[in-house]
C-alpha positions as CSV (number, residue, x, y, z in Angstrom):
1,X,17.0,-25.0,-12.7
2,X,16.5,-21.3,-12.2
3,X,14.1,-19.3,-14.4
4,X,15.3,-15.8,-15.3
5,X,12.6,-13.1,-15.1
6,X,12.9,-9.6,-16.3
7,X,10.6,-7.0,-14.7
8,X,9.6,-3.9,-16.5
9,X,9.9,-0.6,-14.7
10,X,12.7,-1.8,-12.4
11,X,15.7,0.5,-12.6
12,X,19.0,-1.0,-11.6
13,X,20.8,2.2,-12.5
14,X,22.3,4.3,-9.8
15,X,22.4,7.3,-12.1
16,X,20.5,10.5,-11.1
17,X,17.6,10.5,-13.6
18,X,15.4,12.6,-11.3
19,X,18.0,15.4,-10.8
20,X,18.5,15.2,-7.0
21,X,20.9,18.0,-6.1
22,X,24.5,16.7,-6.5
23,X,25.4,17.8,-3.0
24,X,22.8,15.3,-1.6
25,X,23.3,12.6,-4.3
26,X,27.0,12.3,-3.3
27,X,26.1,11.8,0.3
28,X,24.0,8.7,-0.4
29,X,25.5,5.3,-0.8
30,X,24.8,3.5,-4.1
31,X,22.1,1.4,-2.3
32,X,20.5,4.6,-1.0
33,X,20.5,6.1,-4.5
34,X,18.8,3.0,-5.9
35,X,16.2,3.2,-3.1
36,X,15.5,6.8,-4.1
37,X,15.1,6.0,-7.8
38,X,13.0,2.9,-7.2
39,X,10.6,4.4,-4.7
40,X,10.2,7.7,-6.5
41,X,9.5,5.9,-9.8
42,X,7.1,3.5,-8.2
43,X,5.1,6.1,-6.4
44,X,4.9,8.5,-9.4
45,X,3.5,5.7,-11.6
46,X,1.2,4.2,-9.0
47,X,-0.6,6.9,-7.0
48,X,-3.6,4.6,-6.6
49,X,-1.6,2.1,-4.6
50,X,-0.7,4.7,-1.9
51,X,-4.0,6.5,-1.4
52,X,-7.1,5.5,0.6
53,X,-9.7,4.0,-1.8
54,X,-12.1,6.9,-1.1
55,X,-9.4,9.6,-1.5
56,X,-9.7,11.9,-4.4
57,X,-6.8,11.8,-6.9
58,X,-4.1,14.3,-6.2
59,X,-2.7,16.5,-8.9
60,X,0.3,15.2,-10.7
61,X,2.5,18.1,-9.4
62,X,1.5,17.6,-5.8
63,X,1.8,13.9,-6.0
64,X,5.4,14.2,-7.4
65,X,6.3,16.3,-4.4
66,X,4.8,13.7,-2.0
67,X,6.7,10.9,-3.9
68,X,10.0,13.0,-3.9
69,X,9.7,13.5,-0.1
70,X,9.0,9.9,0.6
71,X,11.9,8.7,-1.6
72,X,14.3,11.2,0.0
73,X,13.3,9.9,3.5
74,X,13.7,6.3,2.4
75,X,17.1,7.0,0.8
76,X,18.3,8.7,4.0
77,X,17.1,5.7,6.0
78,X,18.9,3.3,3.7
79,X,22.1,5.2,3.8
């Protein structure tokens, strides 16, 4: 017997909710797009999980840039 579990915050969509430029979005495979969406979403919502415990909190704007860059690199690697 297999128990089905639904996780909140997991995006299975390969849509472009974070408005990556279409020129780049088309270059990525569906899996790479999913990697971008998942990593960006996770990092933006969980800054504390990626910083050293003694690190001061980073502004929302600066953290979104960091998350964007990491997600982009991950999507390129997954492509």
